[in-house]
C-alpha positions, 0 to 999 in steps of 0.5 A: 083537720077533723070536722068534729061536730058537724051540722048539715043544712039541708041534711034530709035532702038528696046530697045531704043524705049521703054526706051525712053517711060519709061523715058518719063512716068517718066517726063524725058527730052528725047533727041535721038542720032541715025545714019542717016536714022534710022527711029523714031517711027511714031507719031499719027496723029496731035502729034508732036514728043516728043524728041529732035533728033540728028543724027551721029554715035557713032564712031564720038566723035566730033559729040557725044560731040556736042549732049551731049552739046546740050542736057545737058545730065545728063544721057547717055544711050548707046544702040547702037551695031553694026549690018549689013543688018538685021543679029543678033548682034552675026552674024554681029560681026563675019562677021566684027570684026573690025566694031564690035569693033568700034561701041561696043568698041570705041563708048562706050570709046568715051562716057566715056571719054566725061562723065569724062569731065562732073562730075556727068554724069551717063552712062549706057551701053548695054552689054550682057549675052553672056560674060558668054560663054557656060554652060559647063564653069560653075559648079554653076547652075546660074551665077551672076555678079561676075561670071568669063567670058568665051566669045566665040565670037567677039560680046561677046569679045566686050562686055567684053571689054566695061565692062572692060572699065566701071570698069576702068573708074568708078575706075580712073575717078570717072564715074558713069557708069554701064553695064546692061547685059539683057538676050534675049530681045524679043517682038514687034519691034525686026527688026534684025534676032537674035536667038529670032527672031522665038518667034516673028514670032510665035506671028505675025502668030497668030495675022495675022492668017497665016502659020509659020514654026520655028525650035523646042527646049526644051532649057530653055531660059532666056527671057526678054519682051522688055517693062520690058527691057525698064523699067529696063533701065529707073530705073537704071538711078536713081540707082548706083548698081555697074559696072555690073547689070544682068536683067531677066524676066522668062524662057521659051523654043521655044516649050513653047512659041509655046504652049502659042501662040496657046492657045491664037490663037488656029487656028494658023498653026504653024509647026515645022521643024528642031531644033533650035541652042543650045543657050548654055548660063547659067541661070542667078541669077539676085537677085541683081536688084530684091532685090533693087527694080526692078520687072519684070511685064511681064511673058510669058502669059502676054507677049503673050497677050501684044504682040499680042494687040500691033498695027501692032505687030512686026513693031512698 
């Protein structure tokens, strides 16, 4: 199946930009829907904007309907999540639970309602591995799409609610909807200060030759480089693997990322002070998407090289 005309809700954001680029490389027609004031990436001098753009809030169903109709969208990708003043998504949701529910849950509900009235429309929605809750909740070494959920935060709870809506609309309305559960996404362009922001801080320091201090941690994190995350979402527009799909890249700790940056830029003064918060999320088993044919291209070393080679690393 081809994605056809694609509307990316939240397309100006960190993952949105990479998803749009991956889809455009495959020949899809891209339409971006994002909130007023969100900045699209700057086009090269003399190069026109490649995408059709729409402004509005994911909480405004009427504006969404207009954008879907104007785009003649055959695929709708929902990457928008509630955030506030550059905080991480989890912290933002804890500070304003009603706002998080409005964007993360009601926004998805609007999309599913619109898709239910447009037979054949594909919907992909960004969930999170935070739905699993603490590692101690599980006895198996890794969790999969079918594992029980134990959300321990408002943000995680909104993602569980969204996933349940997707299951319901698949069953009762026949909407071809899928929730994508990526592990921690990182790479150039991460604007909000989530737990993974310390990784980009180290790479940016290596590029700029400046001093940086980060918390230490040997906890292995499941990481997904943003270019692979964008490729995975684009790839999934042409698949239907069910209501839930896990996507992962590789495991690495903060300490291992620090060592990799120092190998690439040995003179970088990267200091360690204190200990990073324990992420406390179980390792994931992403065999389903890999068996279906998707293979990440980036391991830790290649991620570091690519990040450091990206113009204006950390701001694209």
